[in-house]
N, C-alpha and C positions, 0 to 999 in steps of 0.2 A: 504494500500500500504506500502511496506517496506521502511525503511529509506534510505536516499540518500547514506549513506556509504555502505549499503548492496547492493543496486543497482549497485554502482560503483564496488564492489567486483565481482558481477556476470558478469558484462560487461568486467571486466579485465580478468577473467578466459576465457570467450568466445574468447576474442582477443588473448590470449595466445595459445589457441587451434588452432585458425586460423593460427597463426604464425608458430607453430610447424608443421602444415600440409604443409606449404610452404617450410620450411627448409628441409623437407624430400625429396623434389624434386628439390632442388636447383642445378643448373647446375654444379657448381664446385665440389660439393660432389658426384653427380651421375656419372659424367664422370671419375673422379679420381678413384672411387670405381671400375667401370667397367674395366678400363685400368689396374688396379693392379691385377684384377682377370683374365684378358686376355692380358698378356704382348705383346707388339709390339716390334719386333727387328729391328735394323738398324735406319737409319736417317728417320725423319718424317717431312712432311710439313703439316701445319694446315690450314684448311679453316673453319671458323665459321660464320654462318649466322643466324640472328634472334634476338629477343629481349634479349635472354639469351646468345648471342654469347660470350660476354666478360667473363661471369661466366664459361661457358663450356670450353673456351680456357684456362682459369686459371686452371681448373681441369686437362686438358691435360698436361699443363706445370708442375703442381705439380707431376703428375704420371710419366712423361717422361722428367725429368729436363735436361738431357744431350743429348737428341736425337732430339730436335726441331731445325730444320734448319731455317725455315722461316714460317711466318704465316700471313694470311689475315683475318681480322674480318670485317663483314658488319653488322651493328646494327642500331637500332633506335636512332634518335638524342637525345643526353643526356645520352645514355647508355654505352658510351665508358669508359674505365679506363686506367691508365698508364700501359704500358708494356715495355719490353726491345726493343731495336732498330730493332730487327729482326721480330717483330710483328707489322704489320701496321693495324690501325683501321680506318674504313670508316663509316661515319654516313649517313643514308638515310631516306627517308620519310616513315611514317606509320600513319594511315591506308590507306591513298590515295597516291599512288606513284607520284613522280614528276621527274624532270630532274636528281636529285641526284640518283634515283633508276637506271636510265639508265647508269649513270656514274659508279655506283657500278658494274653493269653488265659487262661493258667494262673492268674494273679493274679485275674482277673475271676471265674472259677469258684470259687476259694477264698473270695473276698469274699462272693459270693452265698450260698454254703453256710453261712457264719457269721452271716447275718442272722437275728435272731429271727423266728419265724413271725408274731408279733403286730405287728411293725413294718411301716409303709408304706415301700415303696421307690420313690424318685423316679429314673427313668432319663432322662438328658438326652442326646440324640443329635444330632450335627451332621455336616457333610461331612467326609470323611477317615476315617470309622469303618471302612470296608471294609478298608483297608490296615493300620490301626493295631492291630487286635485280631483274633486268629484262634486257633481250636483245630482242628487238622487230624486227619483220620482216620489211623490207623496206616499205611494203605496209600499215603498221599500224603506226600512229603517236602517240606521247605521249598524245596529246589532246584526241584522240580516246580512248586510254586506260584509261585515267582519267575519262572521261564521263561514260565509262562502269563500272568502279569500284564504282564511286559515285552512279550510278543508282542501282547497286546491293546492296550496303550498305543501301540505303534509302528504299528499297523495301523488307526488311526482308528475304533475301535469306540466307539459311544456309551456314556455312563455306565450306562444301563440294561442294555445288552448285557454290559458288563464285570461289573456286579453280578450279573446272571443266572448267569454262569459261576462267579463267586466263590461264590455261594450253594451251588451244586451240589458244590463241593469242600470244604465246611465241616461242622463239628460244631455250630456255633452260629448260622449264618446261616439265612435263610428260615424264621424262627420257631423254630428248634431250641433257642435259648437259653431260651425260655419254660419248657421242661421243667425246667431247673435251679432255677427259682424255687419249684417244688413248692407251688403254691396260695398263695404269699405275694401280698399286694396290691401291684400295680405301677401307677404312673402314669408314662407315657412321654411326655415333651415333646420335640418335634423341630423343628429348623430345617431347612427343605427346601432341598436343593441339587440337585433333580431336576425335569425337566419334568413338569407335571401334579401335582406334590406327592404322588405315590403313596407312602404310608408303607411299602409293601412294597419299595420301591426305595431309600429313604433308609437309608444305613448297611447296605445289603444285607438289610434286614428282619430284624434280630435277634429282634424280638418280633412279627413279622407273618407269617402263613402265606402261602405262594406261591399266588396265586389263579389263575394261568395255568400250565398244564403243557404247552403246545404247544412241543415241542422240535424241530420240523422244521428250524428255522433253524440248530440246532447241527450239522447234518450237514455244513455247509460248513467246519467247523473242522478244523485239523490232527488227524491220527489220534492223536497223543500226548495232546492235550487231551480228545478224546472218550473215550479210554481211561481217563483219570483220572476223568472224570465217572461212568463205569460202576462205578468202585471206591468211590465215595462212598456214604454212607448215604442211605436214602430220605427224601424231604421229608415233614414232618408235614401232615396234612390240616387243612383250614380249621375243621372242627368238633371238633378235638382239645380235650379238657377243659383242657389247660394254658393256653389263651387266655382262659378265663372270668374270671380275676381281673386281667386286663390292660386298661387304658384308655389310648388313644393320642390325642394332640392335636398339631397343628402350630401353633407360636407365631410363626413368621416365614417369609416366602418371598420370591421375586424380585419379585412384584407389589407387595409392601409397600415394597421398596426403590425401585422405579420410581415409585410414587405419591409417596413422600417426596421424591424428586428433582424430580418435577413441582411439588410444593408449594413446594420451596425456590426453584425458578426463578421461579415466579409471585410469590413474596414479593420477589424482586429486580426485579419489574416486567417480566419477559421473557415473550414469547409462548411457549407450550409446545405441543408436538406429541407426544402419547403414542401409541406404536406397539405394538399388541397382538401382532404377529408375534413368534414365538420364533426367535431367531437361532441357527442351528446349521449343521452341515455344515462344509465346508472353510473355514478361517479366512481364507485369502487371497481366495477368491472372495467371502466375506461382506464383507470389508473394502472390496473394490472396489464391490460392490453398494450398501453403505451410503453410501459416498462419493458415488456417482452420485445416490442418493436425496437426499442433503444438498444437492448442487449444484442439483438440479432442483426441490427443495422450497421451501416458503416460509421466510422468515426466522424466527428464534427458536431455542429449544432443542428438539432432537429426542431422544426417550428410547426406547431399545431395551434388551432384555435377552436373555440366552441363554447358550449354551455351545457353542463351535465346537471343531473338532479340527484337528490339524496332522499331515500325513503326514511322518514323520521319515525323512531319508535315512540312509545307513549311519553317517556321522559328523556328527551334527547339531551346529549351533553353539549360540549362546546365545539365550534368550528363549522364551516360551511362546505360547499361542494368541492372547492379547490383543495381544502385541507384533507377531505376524505380521499380525493383522487391522489393527492401526493402521498398520503400514508399508505394507501393500497399499493402504489408504485414502490415505496420503500420496502414493502414486504417482499417484492420480487427482486429488488436491487440489493437485498441484504448480502453483505460480504463480497460485493462486486466493486472493486476499487476503480476510481477514475470515471465513474458514471454518475451524472447528476440530473435531476428533473425538477423544474420549477413550474408551479401552477398558480396563477394569480388572477384576481378580478381586476380588469383595467380601470374600474371605478375606485379601487382601493379598499373595497369591502368584500367580505366573503361570509355571507350569513351574518348572524348577530355577532357583535364584537368588533374589535378595532383592527383586525388583521386582514390583509389582502389575499393571503394564501400561504404557501410554504415552498421551500426549496429543500429537497431530500437527496441523500446519496447512499452509498453502500454501507455507511456506518450509522444511519439514522435509527434503525431498529435496535441495535445494541446500545446506543447512547440513551434512547428513551427508556428501555427496560432497566438499564443501570440506574438512572436517576429516579425512576419510579419504584425502585427496590422490588421489582417483580410483583407489584400489586395485582396486575392483570396482564394477560398476554396481549400482544399487539392486535390480534383479531377481535378481542373484546371491545376495543376502542372503535373499531370500524362498525361493529354490530350495534353499538349504542350511540352512533353518530357523535362520538366524543374525540374525534381526531385531534382537535385543538389542544386537549389536555396532554396527549402523548407528544405532539410536536412542540409544545412549549417545553416539555421536559427534555426533548432531544436538541433543543436550541435551533429549530428549523423554521419557525414562523417568520413571515415577511410583513412588515408594516410600512405603508407608504403615506397614509393619510389621504384625504380627498384629493383626487387627481385632476378633476376638471374635465373628465370624459367618462364614457361608458360604452364600450364596444364588445361586451361580453368578456370572455376569458382568454388569456394568452398562456399557452403551455410550451415550455422550452425544455429541450433535453440536450445535454452535452456529454459526448462520449470522447474521451481523450485518446488520441492515437498513441500507440507504443512504438 
């Protein structure tokens, strides 16, 4: 096995590659770049919603310093930053909505209705929007909505399935928000946090009509949820006149982050292997699969991206999908020197808690067991969704803080050549 200093150097390089992948899709950078390439004339009102709302709004302010009349930001608790007095920031709940999400929804509608008809509106949307802001029909309570969201999160539903249901329980999602703009000109810039970059899925499609209405798959939901769906208002049609004054563009996605990571690794003189496959499904299975690929594959940096899910037990422990994926990979990589795997959320969060994910290697399993004094085997932590406790003991957790973006998860492997 290599010396500690060599291992530290390899881990440092992998962390740098991860960081440069994130920086390439950072909201401030992407929004400012797009607006400088596509200038907006006249006065502008800003609405920014999502985990990257503050960063995206700052990008707009940088690109349009003398045109911003007023702005409203709605973001995750702890993600606000200081702005001038004309930019108001509201914090709301994520990933499970609460009363603050409804309050944010009310403030959003009030802000829109006060925008002068002649002013251009710049709407900036990033991941987390679906939970952060909502306006519910009178027939659906906050408790109904929370139970639905918690059930979906706990049963490994994909993000597009969760958003499809949230849309149907809303007065603003699936394009319904477009009605409130009443023919005002709207430019909507989005950071994609969904597979395929479908604008109708990002943020539950606040300004995008639902293009598919196949609801057969909804039949498998609990009766309580299907009953709520039946009480919600109908979805707007794709040819509704409210969409005529709305333009939508995606300014950053997962592929951008992966390519930036690839470029960073190449600049370090490392061989790179860019994997097109989207990594989804069960996090534990994905971690084991990627570790096997890494062991059997050629030396160099391997780059994947995606978004997995975790089946939560009744009393889950600490850590999100990336920590579960990384710990499952560590189980396979055990005692294999010079092999490293990093899995992290590009938004800087991975489930509840302050960590973005983890970076594991061939010694992770033994380090964790040693520091935990053999309290439980590694497999126990995976089964109880408590990967975070093990990875904290092994010293492999990654903390970035809020990143100003969200393009799902970046997974990097490094196999050192001999």
